[in-house]
C-alpha positions as CSV (number, residue, x, y, z in Angstrom):
1,M,-0.2,0.2,0.1
2,E,1.4,3.1,-1.0
3,L,1.3,5.8,2.3
4,C,1.3,8.5,0.0
5,I,4.4,10.5,2.3
6,K,6.3,11.7,-0.2
7,D,7.2,15.6,0.0
8,K,5.2,16.4,3.1
9,K,7.0,18.3,5.4
10,I,6.9,16.5,9.1
11,V,7.7,17.8,12.3
12,V,9.4,15.0,14.9
13,T,10.1,16.2,18.4
14,G,12.1,14.0,20.4
15,A,14.1,12.9,17.8
16,G,17.3,12.2,19.7
17,Q,16.5,8.8,20.3
18,G,14.3,5.8,20.7
19,I,10.8,6.0,18.7
20,G,11.5,9.5,17.2
21,N,14.7,8.5,16.4
22,E,13.7,5.6,14.1
23,L,10.8,7.4,13.1
24,C,13.0,10.5,11.2
25,K,14.6,7.8,9.3
26,T,11.8,6.0,8.4
27,L,10.0,9.2,7.1
28,D,13.2,10.3,5.4
29,K,13.7,6.8,3.5
30,I,10.1,6.9,2.3
31,G,10.7,10.8,0.8
32,A,8.9,12.9,3.6
33,K,10.8,16.0,4.4
34,V,11.7,15.9,7.9
35,I,12.4,18.5,10.8
36,A,13.9,16.9,13.9
37,V,13.4,18.4,16.8
38,S,15.7,17.6,19.9
39,R,17.2,19.0,23.0
40,S,20.0,16.7,22.6
41,P,22.9,18.4,19.9
42,G,25.1,15.3,19.7
43,P,21.9,12.4,18.5
44,L,20.8,15.2,16.5
45,A,24.2,15.6,14.7
46,A,24.5,11.8,14.5
47,L,21.1,11.8,12.7
48,K,22.1,14.7,10.5
49,K,25.0,12.4,9.5
50,E,23.2,9.4,8.8
51,C,19.9,11.4,6.8
52,P,21.4,14.5,5.5
53,S,18.3,15.5,4.2
54,I,17.0,16.0,7.4
55,E,16.7,19.2,9.0
56,I,17.6,19.6,12.7
57,V,16.3,22.2,15.1
58,Q,18.0,21.6,18.6
59,V,15.7,23.3,21.5
60,D,14.4,22.6,25.1
61,L,10.7,22.1,24.8
62,S,10.7,23.1,28.5
63,D,11.6,26.2,27.3
64,W,8.0,28.0,26.2
65,V,9.7,31.2,24.4
66,A,13.1,29.5,23.2
67,T,10.7,27.0,21.6
68,R,8.8,29.5,19.8
69,T,12.1,31.4,18.4
70,A,13.3,28.2,17.6
71,L,9.8,26.8,15.4
72,E,8.3,30.0,14.6
73,K,10.9,30.0,11.4
74,I,9.2,26.6,9.7
75,D,6.9,28.2,6.7
76,R,4.8,25.1,6.3
77,V,4.0,22.2,8.0
78,D,1.8,19.2,6.7
79,G,2.5,16.7,9.8
80,L,3.7,17.0,13.7
81,V,4.6,14.3,15.7
82,N,4.8,15.0,19.2
83,N,7.0,12.7,20.4
84,A,9.5,14.4,23.5
85,G,8.2,13.0,26.7
86,I,10.0,11.5,30.1
87,A,8.8,9.0,32.4
88,I,9.6,9.5,36.0
89,I,8.5,6.4,37.1
90,K,8.3,6.4,41.2
91,S,6.2,5.6,43.9
92,Y,3.2,8.9,44.2
93,D,4.4,9.6,47.7
94,E,8.0,9.8,46.5
95,L,7.4,11.8,44.0
96,T,8.9,15.5,44.3
97,E,7.8,18.9,43.1
98,K,10.3,18.9,40.5
99,D,9.3,15.8,39.3
100,F,5.9,16.8,39.0
101,D,6.7,19.5,37.1
102,D,9.5,18.1,34.4
103,T,7.0,15.4,33.4
104,F,4.0,17.9,33.0
105,N,6.6,20.5,31.2
106,I,7.6,18.2,28.8
107,N,4.9,15.8,28.5
108,I,2.3,18.1,28.3
109,K,2.6,21.3,28.0
110,A,5.6,21.3,25.5
111,A,3.2,19.7,23.1
112,F,0.6,22.0,23.6
113,N,3.0,24.8,22.8
114,V,4.2,23.0,19.6
115,C,1.0,23.0,18.4
116,Q,0.2,26.2,19.2
117,I,3.2,27.4,17.0
118,L,2.8,24.6,14.1
119,I,-1.0,24.6,13.8
120,P,-1.6,27.6,11.8
121,K,1.4,26.7,9.2
122,M,-0.8,23.3,8.5
123,G,-3.3,23.5,5.8
124,P,-6.2,21.2,4.8
125,G,-4.8,17.3,4.6
126,S,-2.5,17.9,7.5
127,S,-2.0,15.3,10.6
128,I,-0.9,15.6,14.5
129,V,0.2,12.6,15.6
130,N,0.5,12.7,19.8
131,V,2.7,9.4,21.1
132,S,1.1,8.8,24.2
133,S,1.1,5.9,26.1
134,L,-0.8,2.8,27.7
135,A,-0.5,4.5,30.8
136,G,-3.0,6.9,29.8
137,L,-5.7,4.7,29.5
138,K,-5.1,2.2,32.2
139,S,-3.3,2.8,35.6
140,F,0.2,1.3,36.4
141,Q,1.9,1.0,39.5
142,G,4.5,3.8,39.8
143,H,3.1,5.7,36.9
144,C,0.8,8.4,39.0
145,V,2.1,11.1,37.2
146,Y,3.0,10.0,34.0
147,S,-0.2,8.8,33.4
148,M,-2.0,11.6,34.4
149,T,0.5,13.8,31.9
150,K,-0.6,10.9,29.1
151,A,-4.4,11.3,30.0
152,A,-3.8,15.2,29.5
153,L,-2.2,14.1,26.2
154,D,-5.4,11.9,25.1
155,S,-7.7,14.9,26.2
156,M,-6.0,17.3,23.8
157,T,-5.8,14.8,21.0
158,K,-9.4,14.6,21.2
159,S,-10.3,18.8,21.8
160,L,-7.6,19.7,19.1
161,A,-9.3,16.9,16.4
162,L,-13.0,18.4,17.3
163,E,-11.5,22.4,16.7
164,L,-9.5,21.6,13.8
165,G,-11.6,18.8,12.2
166,P,-13.7,21.6,10.1
167,R,-10.2,22.8,8.7
168,K,-9.4,18.8,7.5
169,I,-6.7,18.8,10.1
170,R,-6.5,15.5,11.7
171,V,-5.4,14.6,15.3
172,N,-4.8,11.3,16.6
173,S,-2.8,9.7,19.0
174,V,-0.9,6.4,19.9
175,N,-0.8,4.6,23.3
176,P,2.0,1.6,23.2
177,T,2.7,-0.5,26.0
178,V,6.3,-0.7,27.0
179,I,8.5,-0.6,23.6
180,L,12.1,-2.1,23.4
181,T,13.8,0.9,22.7
182,R,17.0,1.5,24.4
183,M,15.1,3.1,27.8
184,G,12.5,0.2,27.3
185,R,14.9,-2.5,27.3
186,E,16.8,-1.0,30.4
187,N,14.0,-0.6,32.5
188,W,12.5,-3.5,31.9
189,S,15.0,-5.9,31.5
190,D,14.6,-7.6,34.9
191,P,12.1,-10.6,34.5
192,V,10.4,-10.1,38.1
193,K,9.4,-7.2,37.0
194,A,8.7,-7.5,33.4
195,G,6.8,-11.0,33.4
196,P,3.3,-10.0,35.2
197,L,3.0,-7.4,32.6
198,I,3.9,-9.5,29.9
199,A,1.5,-12.1,31.6
200,K,-1.2,-9.7,30.5
201,I,-0.2,-9.3,26.9
202,P,-1.8,-11.9,24.4
203,S,1.0,-11.3,22.4
204,G,3.3,-12.7,24.9
205,R,6.1,-10.1,24.4
206,F,6.6,-5.9,24.3
207,G,6.7,-4.2,21.4
208,E,9.7,-3.0,18.9
209,V,9.9,0.3,18.3
210,N,9.3,-0.6,14.7
211,E,5.6,-1.2,15.9
212,V,5.1,2.0,16.7
213,V,6.7,3.6,13.9
214,E,4.6,2.2,11.5
215,P,1.4,2.9,12.6
216,I,2.6,7.1,13.1
217,V,3.6,6.7,9.4
218,Y,0.1,5.7,8.3
219,L,-1.8,8.3,10.4
220,L,0.3,10.7,8.5
221,S,-0.2,9.5,5.6
222,D,-3.6,10.4,3.1
223,K,-4.8,6.6,3.8
224,S,-5.7,7.4,7.3
225,V,-8.1,10.5,6.2
226,Y,-11.1,9.3,7.9
227,I,-8.7,8.2,11.3
228,N,-9.5,11.4,13.2
229,G,-9.8,11.8,17.7
230,H,-8.8,8.5,18.2
231,C,-6.5,7.0,20.8
232,M,-5.3,4.1,19.2
233,P,-3.4,1.3,21.7
234,L,-0.6,-0.3,20.8
235,E,-0.3,-3.3,23.2
236,G,-0.3,-6.5,21.4
237,G,-3.8,-7.3,22.8
238,Y,-3.5,-6.1,26.9
239,L,-7.0,-4.1,26.7
240,A,-8.7,-7.2,25.7
241,G,-8.3,-8.4,28.6
242,N,-7.5,-6.2,31.3
């Protein structure tokens, strides 16, 4: 199936590692004009070296004003992937004010800011994909503040879909379970920790990076024009029995 991505200008935040980094490479490979955004100059430089046609923007998205300065110069946007995010996993009574503020600032406030900046540059047929989490739909031990931010991101997805629908701009979320990025492998390498969650997944495993990248590409493409306002679980069947 031809996904009709060629020559679309797509902005991806959190492009320095994991899902965002692999997404940028995939989009570049299939002909999109990619703008990769990250606060980490080293990974951005490495991405640019591997994919010279990708445009890179180095900015800390937790800085509201700096983000506006960095992104307002972009002239046109056909797709936006709000992928930047952090996860501070602690019991609710161990979370600090800084943990709370940092998680909200990146996971939802920054995504809202980026949307406000870039939506005016979008025309009919544009698509926004927010990278949320299964933790936005279900509660998990130690994920209190993280889950709150992802639930907020899902709510923003639906609100923007409602507001932007008349302009033919679509907004969806993807909601993965544990994905085996480098960080995912490090955090879930202990079978004692991972086993109980895997036991609840009918597919019997965690997800691979491409299993998030490919649905995002589909949602950015012209093949998904009637999908709008959805939060798409990517969880191997977890919700079927839980």
